[in-house]
KEMITOR-723255 format. One line per 10 residues: number of its first residue (from 1); their letters; for each residue x, y, z of N, C-alpha, C. Coordinates in Angstrom, 2 decimals, padded with zeros to 5 digits. Layout:
BEGIN
NUM) a) X:Y:Z:X:Y:Z:X:Y:Z  ...
REM end
This chain:
BEGIN
1) mnkrnvalli) 108.32:-010.76:020.31:108.04:-010.36:018.92:106.98:-009.27:018.93  107.28:-008.11:018.33:106.35:-006.99:018.40:105.34:-007.00:017.24  104.35:-006.11:017.35:103.27:-006.06:016.37:103.78:-005.75:014.97  104.77:-004.88:014.89:105.29:-004.48:013.58:105.89:-005.66:012.84  106.70:-006.45:013.52:107.33:-007.61:012.88:106.30:-008.65:012.46  105.29:-008.86:013.30:104.23:-009.81:012.96:103.46:-009.32:011.74  103.15:-008.02:011.71:102.41:-007.45:010.58:103.22:-007.57:009.28  104.53:-007.34:009.36:105.39:-007.46:008.18:105.46:-008.90:007.69  105.52:-009.86:008.62:105.55:-011.28:008.24:104.24:-011.66:007.54  103.11:-011.25:008.12:101.81:-011.55:007.50:101.71:-010.92:006.12
11) llllvidqai) 102.16:-009.67:006.00:102.12:-008.97:004.72:102.98:-009.68:003.68  104.17:-010.12:004.07:105.06:-010.83:003.15:104.42:-012.12:002.66  103.86:-012.90:003.58:103.20:-014.16:003.21:102.01:-013.90:002.30  101.26:-012.85:002.59:100.09:-012.50:001.79:100.48:-012.08:000.37  101.54:-011.29:000.26:102.01:-010.84:-001.06:102.47:-012.02:-001.91  103.22:-012.94:-001.30:103.68:-014.13:-002.03:102.48:-014.93:-002.54  101.51:-015.15:-001.65:100.31:-015.92:-002.02:099.56:-015.25:-003.17  099.29:-013.96:-003.04:098.50:-013.26:-004.05:099.25:-013.10:-005.37  100.55:-012.90:-005.31:101.35:-012.75:-006.53:101.31:-014.02:-007.37  101.44:-015.17:-006.71:101.41:-016.45:-007.41:100.01:-016.70:-008.00
21) kiyvkthfyy) 098.97:-016.44:-007.21:097.61:-016.65:-007.69:097.28:-015.76:-008.90  097.64:-014.49:-008.81:097.35:-013.56:-009.91:098.12:-013.95:-011.16  099.37:-014.37:-010.99:100.17:-014.81:-012.14:099.52:-016.01:-012.82  099.16:-017.01:-012.03:098.55:-018.23:-012.60:097.22:-017.91:-013.27  096.40:-017.11:-012.60:095.08:-016.76:-013.14:095.19:-016.03:-014.47  096.21:-015.19:-014.64:096.33:-014.36:-015.85:097.32:-014.91:-016.88  097.89:-016.11:-016.63:098.83:-016.69:-017.59:098.50:-018.13:-017.96  097.59:-018.77:-017.23:097.23:-020.16:-017.50:095.75:-020.22:-017.90  095.42:-021.11:-018.81:094.00:-021.40:-019.02:093.58:-022.49:-018.04  092.29:-022.56:-017.77:091.78:-023.48:-016.76:092.17:-024.93:-017.12
31) geeyyvfgld) 092.84:-025.59:-016.20:093.27:-026.96:-016.42:094.66:-027.09:-017.02  095.28:-025.97:-017.37:096.64:-026.03:-017.95:097.63:-026.50:-016.89  098.63:-027.23:-017.34:099.59:-027.82:-016.42:101.01:-027.56:-016.91  101.88:-027.25:-015.97:103.29:-026.99:-016.29:104.17:-027.82:-015.35  105.12:-028.54:-015.94:106.03:-029.37:-015.14:107.21:-028.51:-014.67  107.26:-028.22:-013.37:108.30:-027.36:-012.81:109.64:-028.10:-012.84  110.66:-027.45:-013.42:112.00:-028.03:-013.58:111.95:-029.35:-014.36  110.89:-029.55:-015.12:110.75:-030.77:-015.90:110.42:-032.01:-015.08  110.08:-031.82:-013.80:109.81:-032.95:-012.91:108.35:-033.40:-013.05  108.16:-034.70:-013.15:106.81:-035.24:-013.32:105.97:-035.07:-012.06
41) wfrlhflens) 106.61:-035.05:-010.88:105.87:-035.01:-009.61:105.71:-033.59:-009.04  106.21:-032.57:-009.75:106.13:-031.20:-009.27:105.52:-030.35:-010.39  104.24:-030.02:-010.24:103.53:-029.36:-011.33:102.75:-028.13:-010.86  102.59:-027.20:-011.79:101.62:-026.12:-011.64:100.40:-026.54:-012.44  099.28:-026.64:-011.79:098.05:-027.10:-012.45:096.93:-026.15:-012.03  096.48:-025.32:-012.97:095.51:-024.27:-012.63:094.09:-024.83:-012.51  093.56:-024.71:-011.31:092.16:-025.02:-011.04:091.57:-023.91:-010.17  090.25:-023.85:-010.09:089.59:-022.92:-009.19:088.68:-023.71:-008.24  088.65:-023.27:-007.02:087.97:-024.00:-005.96:086.96:-023.08:-005.29  085.71:-023.51:-005.26:084.67:-022.69:-004.63:084.51:-023.02:-003.15
51) gmawgfkfgq) 085.31:-023.97:-002.66:085.20:-024.39:-001.27:086.37:-023.93:-000.42  086.69:-024.72:000.60:087.76:-024.40:001.53:089.06:-025.03:001.06  090.05:-025.04:001.94:091.32:-025.68:001.64:091.10:-027.14:001.29  091.84:-027.62:000.30:091.77:-029.01:-000.16:090.41:-029.36:-000.76  089.62:-028.33:-001.14:088.37:-028.58:-001.84:087.17:-028.87:-000.95  087.33:-028.78:000.37:086.20:-029.05:001.27:085.13:-027.97:001.11  083.85:-028.40:001.12:082.74:-027.48:000.95:081.70:-027.66:002.04  080.97:-026.57:002.34:079.83:-026.66:003.25:078.60:-027.20:002.53  078.61:-027.17:001.21:077.48:-027.59:000.40:077.53:-026.91:-000.95  076.40:-026.92:-001.67:076.33:-026.31:-002.99:075.49:-025.03:-002.95
61) gylakfvlil) 075.69:-024.18:-003.94:074.86:-022.99:-004.07:075.41:-021.77:-003.36  074.70:-020.65:-003.55:075.16:-019.36:-003.02:075.17:-019.34:-001.51  074.16:-019.96:-000.87:074.09:-019.95:000.60:075.31:-020.63:001.21  075.71:-021.77:000.64:076.89:-022.49:001.13:078.14:-021.63:000.95  078.21:-020.93:-000.19:079.36:-020.07:-000.45:079.38:-018.90:000.54  078.21:-018.33:000.82:078.12:-017.22:001.76:078.55:-017.65:003.16  078.11:-018.85:003.57:078.48:-019.37:004.89:079.99:-019.55:004.98  080.59:-020.05:003.88:082.04:-020.24:003.84:082.77:-018.91:003.98  082.34:-017.90:003.23:082.97:-016.58:003.30:082.80:-016.00:004.71  081.61:-016.16:005.28:081.35:-015.67:006.63:082.27:-016.36:007.63
71) frfvaviwgt) 082.44:-017.66:007.47:083.32:-018.44:008.34:084.75:-017.91:008.25  085.22:-017.66:007.03:086.58:-017.13:006.85:086.71:-015.74:007.46  085.68:-014.92:007.26:085.71:-013.55:007.78:085.78:-013.55:009.31  084.96:-014.37:009.94:084.96:-014.47:011.41:086.31:-014.99:011.89  086.87:-015.98:011.17:088.16:-016.55:011.56:089.26:-015.49:011.50  089.23:-014.64:010.48:090.24:-013.58:010.35:090.09:-012.53:011.44  088.84:-012.13:011.72:088.60:-011.16:012.79:089.07:-011.71:014.13  088.69:-012.95:014.42:089.10:-013.59:015.67:090.63:-013.72:015.74  091.24:-014.09:014.59:092.69:-014.24:014.54:093.42:-012.94:014.82  092.86:-011.82:014.35:093.46:-010.50:014.59:093.57:-010.22:016.08
81) fyikkmireg) 092.48:-010.42:016.79:092.48:-010.16:018.24:093.33:-011.17:018.99  093.33:-012.42:018.51:094.08:-013.45:019.23:095.59:-013.24:019.09  096.04:-012.84:017.90:097.46:-012.57:017.71:097.90:-011.38:018.57  097.05:-010.35:018.65:097.35:-009.20:019.53:097.48:-009.66:020.98  096.60:-010.57:021.39:096.63:-011.10:022.75:097.92:-011.88:022.99  098.34:-012.68:022.00:099.57:-013.46:022.13:100.79:-012.55:022.30  100.82:-011.47:021.51:101.94:-010.52:021.59:101.94:-009.81:022.95  100.76:-009.36:023.36:100.61:-008.62:024.63:101.01:-009.47:025.83  100.67:-010.76:025.79:100.95:-011.64:026.93:102.30:-012.33:026.84  103.06:-011.99:025.81:104.44:-012.48:025.72:104.57:-013.95:025.37
91) yakvfivcaa) 103.73:-014.45:024.48:103.85:-015.84:024.04:105.21:-016.06:023.37  105.64:-017.31:023.35:106.90:-017.65:022.69:106.83:-017.26:021.21  107.97:-016.83:020.68:108.03:-016.34:019.30:107.53:-017.38:018.30  107.87:-018.64:018.53:107.50:-019.69:017.57:105.99:-019.82:017.47  105.26:-019.64:018.57:103.81:-019.76:018.53:103.16:-018.57:017.82  103.75:-017.41:017.98:103.23:-016.22:017.29:103.47:-016.35:015.79  104.63:-016.88:015.40:104.93:-017.09:013.98:103.95:-018.11:013.38  103.67:-019.18:014.11:102.71:-020.18:013.64:101.33:-019.55:013.43  100.91:-018.74:014.39:099.61:-018.06:014.28:099.60:-017.11:013.09  100.73:-016.44:012.83:100.83:-015.52:011.70:100.69:-016.26:010.37
101) fiyagalgnl) 101.29:-017.46:010.27:101.17:-018.27:009.06:099.71:-018.66:008.82  099.04:-019.14:009.86:097.64:-019.56:009.73:096.77:-018.36:009.35  097.03:-017.22:009.99:096.26:-016.01:009.73:096.44:-015.55:008.28  097.68:-015.52:007.80:097.96:-015.09:006.43:097.28:-016.00:005.41  097.29:-017.31:005.69:096.64:-018.25:004.78:095.14:-018.04:004.72  094.52:-017.86:005.89:093.08:-017.63:005.94:092.70:-016.32:005.24  093.50:-015.28:005.46:093.24:-013.99:004.84:093.42:-014.06:003.32  094.43:-014.81:002.88:094.68:-014.95:001.44:093.50:-015.58:000.72  092.95:-016.65:001.28:091.81:-017.31:000.65:090.53:-016.48:000.79  090.43:-015.69:001.86:089.29:-014.79:002.01:089.30:-013.73:000.91
111) idgafyglif) 090.46:-013.20:000.59:090.58:-012.20:-000.48:090.11:-012.77:-001.80  090.49:-014.02:-002.10:090.06:-014.67:-003.35:088.53:-014.71:-003.43  087.92:-015.26:-002.37:086.47:-015.44:-002.38:085.72:-014.12:-002.41  086.27:-013.10:-001.78:085.59:-011.81:-001.69:085.72:-010.98:-002.96  086.93:-010.97:-003.57:087.21:-009.99:-004.64:087.52:-010.57:-006.02  087.95:-011.82:-006.11:088.38:-012.33:-007.42:087.25:-012.36:-008.44  086.02:-012.61:-007.98:084.89:-012.59:-008.90:084.65:-011.22:-009.51  085.03:-010.17:-008.79:084.84:-008.79:-009.25:085.91:-008.34:-010.21  087.16:-008.81:-010.02:088.28:-008.22:-010.77:088.80:-009.09:-011.91  088.34:-010.35:-012.00:088.85:-011.23:-013.04:087.77:-011.67:-014.01
121) eksdpalqni) 088.19:-011.88:-015.24:087.34:-012.52:-016.24:087.26:-014.02:-015.91  086.18:-014.65:-016.30:086.01:-016.07:-016.04:087.03:-016.90:-016.82  087.62:-017.88:-016.15:088.49:-018.85:-016.83:087.61:-020.01:-017.27  087.33:-020.08:-018.55:086.40:-021.07:-019.09:087.16:-022.29:-019.59  086.96:-023.47:-018.98:087.70:-024.66:-019.42:087.38:-025.07:-020.85  086.19:-024.72:-021.34:085.81:-025.06:-022.71:086.53:-024.16:-023.72  086.60:-022.86:-023.40:087.27:-021.90:-024.30:088.78:-021.91:-024.15  089.25:-022.37:-023.00:090.68:-022.35:-022.66:091.26:-020.94:-022.83  090.52:-019.96:-022.35:090.96:-018.57:-022.44:091.90:-018.21:-021.29  092.73:-017.22:-021.52:093.56:-016.65:-020.46:092.79:-015.48:-019.87
131) aeifpsgggy) 092.45:-015.56:-018.60:091.60:-014.56:-017.97:092.29:-013.20:-017.91  091.51:-012.17:-018.12:091.99:-010.78:-018.04:091.65:-010.22:-016.67  092.56:-009.42:-016.12:092.28:-008.76:-014.86:091.64:-007.40:-015.15  090.65:-007.03:-014.36:089.84:-005.82:-014.54:089.28:-005.74:-015.96  088.53:-006.75:-016.41:087.96:-006.73:-017.77:086.93:-005.62:-017.92  086.78:-005.12:-019.14:085.86:-004.00:-019.39:084.41:-004.40:-019.11  084.09:-005.66:-019.31:082.71:-006.10:-019.08:082.42:-006.50:-017.65  083.39:-006.34:-016.77:083.20:-006.72:-015.38:083.68:-008.14:-015.11  083.71:-008.50:-013.85:084.21:-009.81:-013.45:083.19:-010.92:-013.66  083.59:-012.13:-013.28:082.74:-013.30:-013.53:081.72:-013.55:-012.42
141) agflngnvvd) 081.82:-012.84:-011.29:080.88:-013.06:-010.19:080.84:-011.82:-009.31  079.85:-011.77:-008.42:079.70:-010.64:-007.53:080.60:-010.71:-006.32  080.49:-009.69:-005.47:081.25:-009.61:-004.23:080.94:-010.81:-003.35  081.97:-011.40:-002.78:081.89:-012.57:-001.89:081.53:-013.87:-002.62  081.55:-013.85:-003.95:081.17:-015.05:-004.69:082.26:-015.53:-005.65  083.49:-015.13:-005.38:084.60:-015.55:-006.22:085.12:-016.92:-005.84  086.00:-017.45:-006.68:086.61:-018.76:-006.44:088.07:-018.60:-006.02  088.55:-019.55:-005.25:089.95:-019.57:-004.83:090.79:-020.20:-005.93  091.91:-019.58:-006.24:092.81:-020.10:-007.28:093.77:-021.12:-006.66  093.81:-022.31:-007.23:094.71:-023.37:-006.80:095.70:-023.68:-007.92
151) mwffpiidtr) 096.90:-024.14:-007.52:097.91:-024.39:-008.56:098.95:-025.47:-008.23  099.20:-025.76:-006.98:100.26:-026.70:-006.64:099.75:-028.14:-006.71  100.49:-028.98:-007.44:100.08:-030.37:-007.63:101.32:-031.25:-007.52  101.30:-032.19:-006.58:102.45:-033.05:-006.33:102.06:-034.54:-006.43  101.86:-035.06:-007.64:101.54:-036.48:-007.79:102.80:-037.34:-007.66  103.29:-037.45:-006.44:104.55:-038.17:-006.20:104.44:-039.63:-006.63  103.28:-040.23:-006.36:103.01:-041.59:-006.83:101.81:-041.53:-007.76  101.99:-041.98:-008.99:100.91:-041.99:-009.97:100.96:-043.33:-010.70  100.11:-044.25:-010.28:100.22:-045.61:-010.79:098.84:-046.28:-010.85  098.82:-047.49:-011.36:097.61:-048.31:-011.37:097.80:-049.44:-010.36
161) lpewlpllgg) 096.84:-049.60:-009.46:096.94:-050.64:-008.44:096.83:-052.02:-009.07  097.56:-053.01:-008.56:097.53:-054.36:-009.14:096.13:-054.97:-009.08  095.82:-055.78:-010.10:094.49:-056.37:-010.23:094.12:-057.26:-009.04  095.13:-057.89:-008.42:094.84:-058.84:-007.35:094.43:-058.16:-006.04  094.56:-056.85:-005.97:094.23:-056.15:-004.74:092.71:-056.10:-004.56  092.20:-056.55:-003.39:090.75:-056.57:-003.17:090.14:-055.16:-003.27  088.97:-055.06:-003.88:088.15:-053.86:-003.99:088.77:-052.78:-004.88  090.04:-052.43:-004.65:090.67:-051.31:-005.37:091.52:-051.74:-006.55  091.67:-053.04:-006.76:092.53:-053.54:-007.82:092.17:-053.01:-009.19  093.18:-052.55:-009.94:092.98:-052.03:-011.28:092.67:-050.56:-011.35
171) neftffdpvf) 092.41:-049.91:-010.20:092.10:-048.48:-010.18:093.37:-047.63:-010.23  093.21:-046.43:-010.78:094.31:-045.48:-010.77:094.51:-044.96:-009.34  095.76:-044.80:-008.95:096.08:-044.30:-007.60:097.11:-043.18:-007.71  096.77:-042.05:-007.11:097.69:-040.91:-007.11:097.90:-040.41:-005.70  099.16:-040.20:-005.33:099.51:-039.59:-004.05:100.63:-038.56:-004.33  100.40:-037.34:-004.19:099.37:-036.63:-003.45:098.39:-036.04:-004.46  097.08:-036.29:-004.33:096.13:-035.96:-005.38:095.58:-034.54:-005.35  095.30:-033.93:-004.18:094.69:-032.59:-004.17:095.58:-031.52:-004.81  094.92:-030.58:-005.50:095.59:-029.38:-006.00:095.28:-028.27:-005.00  096.31:-027.57:-004.55:096.12:-026.58:-003.49:096.88:-025.31:-003.83
181) ntadvwistg) 096.80:-024.31:-002.96:097.48:-023.04:-003.23:098.44:-022.67:-002.11  099.11:-021.55:-002.26:100.13:-021.14:-001.30:099.51:-020.80:000.05  098.31:-020.23:000.05:097.63:-019.94:001.32:097.38:-021.22:002.11  097.02:-022.29:001.40:096.84:-023.59:002.07:098.15:-024.08:002.68  099.26:-023.80:001.98:100.58:-024.17:002.49:100.87:-023.42:003.78  100.55:-022.12:003.81:100.79:-021.32:005.03:099.97:-021.88:006.19  098.69:-022.20:005.94:097.83:-022.72:007.01:098.36:-024.06:007.52  098.69:-024.95:006.59:099.18:-026.28:006.98:100.50:-026.19:007.72  101.39:-025.32:007.25:102.69:-025.13:007.91:102.50:-024.64:009.34  101.63:-023.64:009.51:101.38:-023.10:010.84:100.81:-024.14:011.79
191) villlifqnk) 099.85:-024.91:011.32:099.21:-025.93:012.16:100.20:-027.02:012.54  100.96:-027.52:011.55:101.92:-028.60:011.81:103.00:-028.16:012.79  103.57:-026.97:012.57:104.61:-026.47:013.48:104.05:-026.22:014.87  102.81:-025.74:014.93:102.17:-025.49:016.22:102.04:-026.79:017.00  101.62:-027.85:016.33:101.47:-029.16:016.98:102.82:-029.70:017.44  103.84:-029.54:016.58:105.18:-030.04:016.91:105.74:-029.33:018.14  105.72:-028.00:018.10:106.32:-027.24:019.20:105.49:-027.28:020.47  104.17:-027.41:020.32:103.34:-027.53:021.51:103.62:-028.85:022.22  103.78:-029.91:021.43:104.11:-031.22:022.00:105.48:-031.18:022.67  106.45:-030.50:022.01:107.80:-030.38:022.57:107.77:-029.59:023.87
201) qrkdqkisdk) 106.96:-028.52:023.90:106.87:-027.71:025.12:106.30:-028.52:026.28  105.31:-029.36:025.97:104.73:-030.21:027.02:105.75:-031.19:027.57  106.55:-031.79:026.67:107.59:-032.72:027.11:108.63:-032.01:027.97  109.04:-030.81:027.51:110.02:-030.03:028.28:109.47:-029.65:029.66  108.18:-029.34:029.72:107.55:-028.97:030.98:107.51:-030.15:031.93  107.22:-031.34:031.40:107.20:-032.55:032.23:108.58:-032.85:032.80  109.61:-032.70:031.95:110.99:-032.93:032.41:111.36:-031.92:033.49  110.97:-030.65:033.27:111.25:-029.60:034.24:110.55:-029.87:035.57  109.29:-030.32:035.48:108.53:-030.61:036.70:109.17:-031.77:037.47  109.67:-032.77:036.76:110.31:-033.92:037.41:111.59:-033.49:038.12
211) kklkytegyr) 112.36:-032.61:037.46:113.59:-032.11:038.06:113.30:-031.32:039.33  112.26:-030.48:039.28:111.88:-029.69:040.44:111.45:-030.59:041.59  110.67:-031.63:041.26:110.20:-032.57:042.27:111.36:-033.31:042.91  112.31:-033.74:042.08:113.48:-034.46:042.57:114.31:-033.57:043.49  114.47:-032.31:043.07:115.25:-031.35:043.88:114.56:-031.12:045.23  113.25:-030.96:045.20:112.48:-030.70:046.43:112.57:-031.87:047.39  112.43:-033.09:046.84:112.49:-034.28:047.69:113.88:-034.48:048.28  114.91:-034.12:047.51:116.29:-034.32:047.96:116.72:-033.34:049.02  116.09:-032.16:049.03:116.55:-031.11:049.96:115.44:-030.64:050.89  114.41:-031.46:051.09:113.34:-031.05:051.97:113.78:-031.07:053.44
221) tiikid) 113.22:-030.24:054.23:113.53:-030.14:055.65:112.36:-030.63:056.48  112.64:-031.53:057.42:111.59:-032.07:058.28:111.59:-031.30:059.58  110.47:-030.68:059.87:110.35:-029.89:061.10:109.59:-030.71:062.15  110.23:-030.93:063.26:109.61:-031.71:064.32:109.00:-030.76:065.34  107.71:-030.97:065.61:107.03:-030.13:066.57:106.78:-030.95:067.84  107.29:-030.47:068.99:107.10:-031.17:070.28:105.69:-030.96:070.79
REM end
């Protein structure tokens, strides 16, 4: 797989991610929810996340946000060189594709944190306003201080736990609860496929090694030295 094809794949994934985020940001008010195809378990739910994928944070405040942006920036820089190395050394196509998915996801969320505060109006949950892109009064935050736009929500199970259940009885239970975005999907897809195919490659290598050992033992030559 050559550099051009990898770059085109990353660009395609990035465009899909950013197009969905920009659409949701400029058409939904904060907290608005839409049932896709009328399905209760498949929803668009607009939220903004100042942390990492799935809402993970390094802490609160500007310093924590700066560390997060720096972490993403370093990850993208490192990913650029690592993907080039994979292509140069002839890694299997599936591993390069997995790396491209992870890279595109990381870059997509980096763009949100770096630029969205500059180019978008604030989505205020109290006002329930539809945010404007490139507002005349400027964006809602400075460079590197924007929030990541999240929208995918899959509450496949949404119920109340039975009262007799110890500790958790009577509580609301939702699976899957986190609201995430398309970049998170790219990262998760890349990681999961990487683990699957890496495990498969190890199994195939073990089988190959066993076959080689069996062949060697079956056809070995004993040299007798007087």
